[in-house]
C-alpha positions as CSV (number, residue, x, y, z in Angstrom):
1,M,21.5,-17.0,7.9
2,H,20.4,-13.5,9.0
3,I,22.8,-10.8,8.2
4,H,21.0,-7.6,9.4
5,P,18.4,-7.5,12.2
6,I,16.0,-5.4,10.1
7,N,15.6,-8.6,7.9
8,W,13.8,-10.3,10.8
9,R,14.0,-8.6,14.2
10,Y,13.1,-4.9,13.7
11,G,10.0,-3.6,12.0
12,T,6.9,-5.3,10.7
13,N,6.5,-7.5,7.6
14,Q,4.2,-4.9,6.2
15,M,7.0,-2.3,6.2
16,R,9.5,-4.9,5.0
17,E,7.3,-5.7,2.0
18,I,7.1,-2.0,1.1
19,F,10.9,-1.9,0.9
20,S,11.5,-5.3,-0.7
21,Y,13.5,-5.4,-3.9
22,E,10.6,-7.2,-5.6
23,H,8.3,-4.3,-4.8
24,F,10.8,-1.8,-6.0
25,I,11.3,-3.6,-9.4
26,K,7.6,-4.0,-9.9
27,V,7.0,-0.3,-9.3
28,C,9.8,0.5,-11.7
29,A,8.2,-1.8,-14.3
30,L,4.8,-0.3,-13.9
31,L,6.3,3.2,-14.3
32,E,7.9,2.1,-17.6
33,L,4.5,0.6,-18.7
34,K,2.5,3.7,-17.8
35,T,5.0,5.9,-19.6
36,A,4.7,3.7,-22.7
37,E,0.9,3.9,-22.5
38,I,1.0,7.7,-22.6
39,Q,3.7,7.8,-25.3
40,A,1.6,5.4,-27.4
41,K,-1.4,7.7,-27.0
42,Y,0.6,10.5,-28.5
43,K,1.9,8.2,-31.3
44,L,5.4,8.5,-30.1
45,I,5.9,4.8,-30.1
46,P,4.0,2.2,-32.2
47,L,2.4,0.2,-29.5
48,T,-1.3,-0.9,-29.6
49,Q,-3.5,-1.6,-26.6
50,R,-2.9,-5.3,-27.2
51,D,0.8,-4.7,-27.2
52,L,0.6,-2.9,-23.9
53,E,-1.5,-5.6,-22.3
54,E,1.2,-8.1,-23.4
55,I,3.8,-6.0,-21.6
56,R,1.5,-5.8,-18.5
57,L,1.2,-9.6,-18.4
58,A,5.0,-9.9,-18.6
59,I,5.3,-7.6,-15.7
60,E,2.7,-9.5,-13.6
61,N,4.7,-12.7,-14.3
62,L,8.0,-11.1,-13.7
63,D,10.5,-13.1,-11.6
64,V,12.7,-10.6,-9.8
65,K,15.4,-13.2,-9.5
66,E,15.9,-13.1,-13.3
67,V,16.4,-9.3,-13.0
68,I,19.0,-9.8,-10.3
69,E,20.9,-12.4,-12.3
70,E,20.9,-10.1,-15.4
71,E,22.1,-7.2,-13.3
72,K,25.0,-9.3,-12.1
73,R,25.9,-9.8,-15.8
74,I,25.5,-6.3,-17.1
75,K,26.0,-4.2,-13.9
76,H,22.9,-2.1,-14.5
77,D,19.6,-2.6,-12.7
78,I,17.1,-0.8,-15.0
79,F,18.7,-2.1,-18.2
80,A,18.5,-5.6,-16.6
81,L,14.8,-5.1,-16.0
82,L,14.3,-3.9,-19.6
83,T,16.3,-6.9,-21.0
84,V,14.3,-9.4,-19.0
85,L,11.0,-7.9,-20.1
86,A,12.2,-7.8,-23.7
87,K,12.9,-11.6,-23.5
88,K,9.3,-12.2,-22.4
89,T,7.9,-10.0,-25.1
90,P,9.6,-8.1,-28.0
91,K,7.0,-5.3,-27.5
92,A,9.0,-4.4,-24.3
93,E,11.8,-3.2,-26.6
94,W,9.8,0.0,-27.0
95,L,10.0,0.9,-23.3
96,H,12.2,3.6,-21.9
97,V,12.0,6.1,-24.8
98,G,13.3,9.6,-23.8
99,L,14.1,8.4,-20.2
100,T,17.1,7.8,-18.0
101,S,17.3,5.2,-15.3
102,E,16.9,7.6,-12.5
103,D,13.7,8.9,-14.0
104,I,12.3,5.5,-13.2
105,K,14.1,4.7,-10.0
106,D,13.7,8.1,-8.3
107,T,10.0,8.2,-9.1
108,A,9.6,4.6,-7.9
109,R,11.4,5.6,-4.6
110,V,9.0,8.5,-4.1
111,I,6.0,6.1,-4.5
112,I,7.6,3.7,-2.1
113,L,8.6,6.4,0.4
114,R,5.0,7.7,0.4
115,K,3.6,4.2,1.0
116,A,6.0,3.8,4.0
117,L,5.2,7.3,5.3
118,S,1.5,6.7,5.2
119,L,2.1,3.6,7.3
120,V,4.2,5.6,9.8
121,I,1.4,8.3,10.0
122,K,-1.2,5.6,10.6
123,K,0.7,4.1,13.5
124,T,1.6,7.5,15.0
125,I,-2.1,8.4,15.0
126,E,-2.8,5.0,16.7
127,L,-0.2,5.9,19.3
128,A,-1.8,9.3,19.8
129,E,-5.2,7.6,20.5
130,I,-3.6,5.3,23.1
131,L,-1.8,8.2,24.7
132,A,-5.1,10.2,24.8
133,D,-6.8,7.4,26.6
134,F,-4.0,7.3,29.1
135,V,-4.1,11.0,29.7
136,E,-7.8,11.0,30.2
137,K,-7.6,8.2,32.7
138,Y,-4.8,9.7,34.8
139,A,-5.3,13.5,34.3
140,D,-5.9,14.0,38.0
141,L,-3.6,11.4,39.5
142,A,-1.1,13.4,41.5
143,C,2.5,12.3,41.3
144,V,5.9,13.8,41.9
145,G,7.4,16.0,39.3
146,R,11.2,15.7,39.2
147,T,14.0,17.9,37.9
148,H,17.6,16.7,37.7
149,G,16.2,13.4,39.0
150,I,15.2,15.1,42.3
151,H,11.8,15.6,43.6
152,A,10.6,19.1,42.6
153,A,6.8,19.8,42.8
154,P,3.6,17.8,42.3
155,I,2.1,17.3,38.8
156,T,-0.2,14.6,37.5
157,L,0.6,11.4,35.7
158,G,-1.8,12.4,33.0
159,Y,0.0,15.7,32.5
160,K,3.4,13.9,32.3
161,F,2.1,11.9,29.3
162,A,0.1,14.8,27.9
163,V,3.5,16.4,27.3
164,F,4.4,13.5,25.1
165,L,1.0,13.5,23.4
166,D,1.5,17.2,22.5
167,E,4.8,16.4,20.8
168,I,3.2,13.4,18.9
169,K,0.5,15.8,17.7
170,R,3.1,18.1,16.2
171,H,4.9,15.2,14.6
172,I,1.7,14.0,12.9
173,S,1.1,17.4,11.4
174,R,4.8,17.5,10.2
175,L,4.5,14.0,8.7
176,L,1.2,14.9,6.9
177,N,2.9,18.0,5.5
178,V,6.1,16.3,4.4
179,Y,4.0,13.6,2.6
180,Q,2.9,16.4,0.3
181,E,6.3,18.0,0.2
182,I,7.9,14.8,-1.2
183,G,5.2,14.3,-3.8
184,Y,7.4,15.0,-6.9
185,G,8.8,12.6,-9.5
186,K,10.7,13.1,-12.7
187,L,10.6,11.6,-16.2
188,S,12.7,14.3,-17.8
189,G,15.9,12.7,-19.0
190,P,19.6,12.7,-18.1
191,V,19.8,16.2,-16.8
192,G,16.1,16.9,-16.0
193,T,15.3,19.2,-19.0
194,H,13.6,17.0,-21.6
195,N,16.5,17.4,-24.1
196,S,15.2,14.7,-26.5
197,L,11.4,15.1,-26.3
198,G,11.0,18.8,-25.4
199,D,7.4,20.0,-24.9
200,L,5.9,16.6,-25.6
201,G,8.2,15.1,-23.0
202,E,6.9,17.6,-20.4
203,K,3.3,16.8,-21.3
204,I,3.9,13.0,-21.1
205,E,5.7,13.5,-17.8
206,K,2.9,15.4,-16.2
207,E,0.3,12.8,-17.3
208,V,2.2,9.8,-16.2
209,L,3.1,11.3,-12.8
210,A,-0.6,12.3,-12.3
211,E,-1.5,8.6,-12.5
212,F,0.6,8.1,-9.3
213,N,-0.7,11.3,-7.6
214,L,2.7,13.0,-8.2
215,S,3.7,16.3,-9.8
216,P,6.8,16.9,-11.9
217,A,9.9,18.2,-10.1
218,K,10.6,21.5,-11.8
219,S,14.1,21.7,-10.5
220,A,15.1,18.1,-11.2
221,T,18.6,17.3,-12.5
222,Q,19.2,13.7,-13.1
223,L,17.6,13.2,-9.6
224,V,14.6,14.5,-7.8
225,P,15.9,17.2,-5.4
226,R,17.0,15.6,-2.1
227,D,16.3,18.4,0.3
228,T,12.7,17.4,0.7
229,W,13.7,13.7,1.3
230,A,16.3,14.9,3.9
231,H,13.5,17.0,5.6
232,M,11.4,13.9,5.8
233,F,14.1,11.8,7.4
234,L,14.9,14.6,9.9
235,I,11.2,14.6,10.9
236,L,11.3,10.8,11.3
237,A,14.4,11.3,13.5
238,M,12.5,13.8,15.6
239,L,9.6,11.4,16.0
240,S,12.1,8.7,16.9
241,T,13.6,11.0,19.5
242,T,10.2,11.7,21.1
243,L,9.6,8.0,21.3
244,Q,12.9,7.6,23.1
245,K,11.9,10.5,25.4
246,M,8.8,8.5,26.3
247,A,10.7,5.3,26.7
248,T,13.3,6.9,28.9
249,E,10.6,8.3,31.3
250,V,9.0,4.9,31.6
251,R,12.5,3.3,32.2
252,N,13.2,5.8,35.0
253,L,9.8,5.4,36.6
254,Q,10.2,1.6,36.5
255,R,13.4,1.6,38.6
256,T,13.0,-0.5,41.7
257,E,13.4,2.5,44.0
258,I,10.6,4.4,42.2
259,L,8.4,1.9,40.5
260,E,5.5,4.2,39.7
261,V,4.8,2.6,36.4
262,A,6.2,-0.4,34.5
263,E,5.9,-1.7,30.9
264,P,3.9,-4.8,30.3
265,F,5.4,-8.2,31.3
266,S,3.8,-11.4,30.0
267,P,3.4,-14.5,32.2
268,T,5.9,-16.5,30.1
269,Q,8.4,-13.7,29.7
270,I,11.9,-14.1,31.1
271,G,13.6,-11.0,32.5
272,S,17.0,-12.5,33.3
273,S,18.7,-15.8,32.8
274,A,20.3,-15.4,36.3
275,L,17.8,-13.5,38.4
276,P,14.3,-14.9,38.4
277,H,12.8,-11.7,40.0
278,K,13.8,-9.4,37.2
279,Q,11.2,-7.6,35.0
280,N,13.4,-5.4,32.8
281,P,12.0,-2.6,30.6
282,V,13.3,-4.2,27.5
283,M,10.8,-2.7,25.1
284,C,11.6,0.8,26.2
285,E,15.3,0.1,26.2
286,R,15.0,-1.1,22.6
287,V,13.2,2.1,21.6
288,S,15.9,4.2,23.3
289,G,18.7,2.3,21.6
290,L,17.2,2.3,18.1
291,S,16.7,6.1,18.3
292,R,20.5,6.5,18.3
293,V,20.7,4.7,15.0
294,V,17.8,6.6,13.4
295,R,19.4,10.0,14.3
296,A,22.8,8.9,12.9
297,L,21.2,7.7,9.7
298,A,19.2,10.9,9.3
299,H,22.4,12.9,9.5
300,A,24.0,10.7,6.9
301,F,21.1,11.5,4.5
302,L,21.9,15.2,4.7
303,E,25.2,14.3,2.9
304,N,23.1,13.0,0.0
305,T,21.8,16.4,-0.9
306,V,25.4,17.4,-2.0
307,L,26.4,15.9,-5.4
308,W,28.7,16.8,-8.3
309,H,27.1,18.9,-11.0
310,E,23.8,17.3,-12.1
311,R,24.5,14.0,-10.5
312,D,27.0,11.6,-9.2
313,M,26.5,8.2,-7.6
314,S,27.8,8.9,-4.1
315,N,24.3,9.1,-2.8
316,S,23.2,5.8,-4.2
317,A,24.7,3.2,-1.8
318,P,23.9,5.3,1.3
319,E,20.2,5.7,0.2
320,R,19.8,1.9,-0.4
321,C,20.8,1.4,3.2
322,I,19.3,4.5,4.9
323,M,15.8,4.5,3.5
324,P,14.5,1.1,4.5
325,E,16.5,1.1,7.7
326,I,15.1,4.3,9.1
327,F,11.5,3.4,8.2
328,L,11.9,-0.1,9.7
329,L,13.4,1.1,12.9
330,V,10.8,3.9,13.4
331,D,8.2,1.3,12.6
332,E,9.6,-1.0,15.3
333,Q,9.7,1.9,17.8
334,L,6.1,2.8,17.1
335,E,4.9,-0.8,17.6
336,K,6.8,-1.1,20.8
337,M,5.6,2.2,22.3
338,K,2.0,1.3,21.4
339,K,2.4,-1.9,23.3
340,V,4.1,-0.1,26.3
341,I,1.5,2.6,26.7
342,S,-1.6,0.5,26.1
343,G,-0.4,-2.0,28.7
344,L,1.4,0.3,31.1
345,R,1.1,-0.8,34.7
346,V,0.5,2.0,37.1
347,F,1.3,1.5,40.8
348,R,-0.8,4.0,42.7
349,D,0.5,3.0,46.2
350,N,4.1,3.7,45.1
351,I,3.0,7.0,43.6
352,K,1.4,8.0,46.9
353,R,4.5,6.8,48.8
354,N,6.8,8.9,46.7
355,L,4.7,12.0,47.1
356,E,5.1,11.7,50.9
357,L,8.8,10.7,50.7
358,T,10.1,14.3,51.3
359,Y,8.0,15.3,54.3
360,G,6.1,17.9,52.4
361,A,9.1,19.6,50.8
362,I,7.3,19.4,47.4
363,F,5.0,22.2,48.7
364,D,7.8,24.5,49.6
365,E,7.6,26.6,46.4
366,T,4.0,27.5,47.3
367,L,5.0,28.4,50.8
368,V,7.7,30.8,49.6
369,T,5.3,32.5,47.2
370,L,2.6,32.9,49.8
371,L,5.1,34.4,52.3
372,V,6.0,37.0,49.6
373,L,2.4,37.8,49.1
374,K,2.2,38.4,52.8
375,G,4.9,41.2,52.4
376,I,8.1,39.3,53.1
377,S,10.9,39.8,50.6
378,R,11.4,36.8,48.3
379,M,15.0,36.2,49.4
380,R,14.1,36.3,53.1
381,A,11.0,34.1,52.4
382,Y,13.3,31.6,50.6
383,M,15.7,31.3,53.4
384,I,13.0,31.0,56.0
385,V,11.4,28.1,54.1
386,R,14.8,26.5,53.5
387,K,15.5,26.3,57.3
388,L,12.0,24.9,57.9
389,V,12.6,22.2,55.2
390,E,16.0,21.3,56.7
391,K,14.4,20.9,60.1
392,A,11.6,18.7,58.6
393,F,14.2,16.4,57.1
394,K,16.4,16.4,60.2
395,E,13.5,15.6,62.5
396,R,11.6,13.5,60.0
397,K,8.5,15.5,60.4
398,H,6.1,16.8,57.8
399,L,6.7,20.4,56.8
400,K,3.2,21.3,58.0
401,E,4.0,20.0,61.5
402,I,7.1,22.1,61.5
403,I,5.2,25.2,60.6
404,L,2.7,24.6,63.3
405,E,5.6,24.6,65.8
406,E,6.9,27.9,64.5
407,K,4.7,30.6,66.1
408,E,6.0,33.4,63.9
409,I,5.3,31.6,60.6
410,K,2.1,30.0,61.9
411,S,0.7,33.4,62.9
412,I,1.1,34.7,59.3
413,F,-1.4,32.2,57.8
414,S,-5.0,31.5,58.6
415,E,-6.0,27.9,59.2
416,D,-7.6,27.8,55.7
417,E,-4.5,29.2,54.0
418,L,-2.3,26.7,55.8
419,R,-4.5,23.8,54.8
420,K,-4.5,24.9,51.1
421,I,-0.7,25.0,51.0
422,F,-0.6,21.3,51.6
423,E,-3.7,20.4,49.7
424,I,-2.5,18.3,46.7
425,T,-5.7,19.0,44.6
426,E,-4.9,22.7,44.8
427,R,-1.3,22.2,43.7
428,I,-2.2,20.1,40.6
429,K,-5.2,22.1,39.3
430,I,-3.3,23.6,36.4
431,A,-1.5,20.4,35.6
432,R,-4.9,18.6,35.4
433,K,-6.4,21.5,33.4
434,R,-3.6,21.6,30.8
435,A,-3.7,17.8,30.4
436,L,-7.3,17.9,29.6
437,E,-6.8,20.9,27.2
438,I,-4.2,18.9,25.3
439,L,-6.5,15.9,25.4
440,K,-9.4,17.9,24.0
441,E,-7.2,19.4,21.2
442,T,-6.0,15.9,20.3
443,Q,-9.5,14.4,20.2
444,F,-10.6,17.2,17.9
445,M,-7.7,16.5,15.6
446,L,-7.9,12.7,15.5
447,E,-10.9,12.6,13.1
448,K,-9.3,15.2,10.8
449,W,-6.0,13.2,10.7
450,K,-7.8,10.0,9.8
451,Q,-9.6,11.7,7.0
452,Q,-6.3,13.1,5.7
453,L,-4.7,9.6,6.0
454,N,-7.5,8.1,4.0
455,K,-6.8,10.5,1.2
456,L,-3.1,9.4,1.1
457,K,-4.1,5.8,0.2
């Protein structure tokens, strides 16, 4: 029976595998083995290469269920792992010299977090590519820009999504930076200062961590410092919020009265058990809802940076919940938004209809500005245009027609000037230009990001 939806509903199996308990225990066991190999090299423990291979074979054949059962008996996860390995080979009794459990567990967590983070980075780059294609396709498709839910002035559909793309670009840079920022482990004993092994302990720690592309955390206590982890989860929450922002825009534009775009809807999909006509934006709604959980969890992780002295266990239970859940939920959001944007339906007729819905009022800002340039004070120009717009709505005539009826205003403008006021291509020039600028910047960065991603693996 399913207990939590992240076990089956949210996130991919690939991400679930990264956070599986079996993977965690295997990483812990490999850290123990690698530490023993370096300690044996320095003659700290009497293990031969053959002994080490025997331990490696025991780890490869490890049944995590045995560790879980042993932990139930002795109430300690790492000691349970060591006990099970020692039963398989007495050579494993030499493991864990000069270490404390959190040396192994915290370093294992960093390895796992980096694997999960690299997967998030990969999918965020994929989303950026999909967004870039969309921006390029619709860079010059004029649509209504809205503020407060009300028609404001024309922009382009490409620019609307270029705004999201620009945010995604910044998140990719942040994620790549924080991947490096969290790259610190520890094998330095109960309070982080190599009390038992001293200088040799430091040397061993550095060599072992280098095998996993990590550096020693100089300011470790019994734990790796949590501020960098908190920073990572806050960045993931920011990414999640941008995905919610995108999803919310699609949801609004899919409303029946607007219907300018809509998320994909498969032929066999059911929108409502009661209403056959319904095609609900369920993927975007899921993205929006999950973002609330991600932000709440990220806030909870901030609490884990505050512990008693060199360590207490008040962070342990929250982290076991928070770490896999945030990553799986963001994983789910990324997968859904990739599907939404790559399959987004665009209804050009409705976009055109909505542009014409307000009788040309979406051009009134330009009209005010041009009146000012003709020498009329801005306040007077504003009030003149406001009356013209009111008349257009009342008489249900286009604003341009109203102006042509007003001799005083008509006489101010040349025929060419009047035409340009209501020329949509003139009004969207900068929106189109900026969309293409963001697109160009993204296309330049994509190859660089992929190269950086390859180095993380």
